C-alpha positions in Angstrom: 235.4 36.5 19.0 234.4 34.2 21.9 235.5 34.7 25.4 235.4 31.0 26.3 238.6 29.3 27.3 240.0 26.6 25.0 239.3 23.1 26.3 242.2 21.5 28.2 241.0 17.9 27.6 240.8 15.9 24.4 237.4 14.4 25.2 234.2 15.5 26.9 232.4 13.3 29.5 229.3 13.5 31.6 229.3 12.8 35.4 227.7 9.4 36.0 225.7 8.6 39.1 225.6 4.9 40.1 222.1 3.5 40.4 221.3 0.4 42.4 219.9 -2.6 40.5 220.8 -5.0 37.8 220.6 -4.7 34.0 217.5 -6.5 32.6 219.5 -7.4 29.5 222.8 -8.8 30.7 222.4 -9.0 34.5 225.4 -6.7 35.4 225.2 -4.5 38.4 226.6 -1.4 36.7 223.7 0.9 36.1 224.4 4.7 36.0 222.3 7.8 35.5 223.6 10.6 33.3 222.7 13.2 30.6 223.1 12.6 26.9 222.5 14.6 23.8 220.5 12.7 21.2 217.7 13.3 18.7 215.2 15.6 20.2 217.6 17.3 22.6 219.0 16.5 26.1 217.9 13.3 27.9 218.4 11.9 31.4 219.1 8.2 31.0 219.9 5.1 33.1 222.1 2.8 31.2 224.1 -0.4 31.8 227.9 0.2 31.9 228.6 -3.2 30.4 226.2 -3.6 27.5 224.8 0.0 27.2 221.2 -1.2 27.4 218.9 1.8 28.2 216.9 1.1 31.3 215.1 4.4 31.3 215.1 7.7 29.3 213.3 10.9 30.1 213.6 14.5 28.7 216.4 16.4 30.4 217.0 20.1 30.9 216.1 22.1 27.8 219.5 23.8 27.5 221.6 21.0 29.0 224.2 22.3 31.5 223.8 25.9 30.3 222.0 28.1 32.8 221.0 31.6 31.5 221.7 34.6 33.7 218.7 35.4 35.9 217.3 31.9 35.7 216.2 30.4 39.1 
């Protein structure tokens, strides 16, 4: 049996940090940086909020938001 509380929301979302600049694909000024889970694990991405074009993608934290006890 798990001791984790049941989620209170119907969806899960990741906090998005606005990034200055324009999308090279559509020209919109709505870039944001956030974590995503994709093939190969967690990634830190910068994407356009209008057309979802990926501006950059780099490997993220190995365990995502999970921080093991005793980790620095």
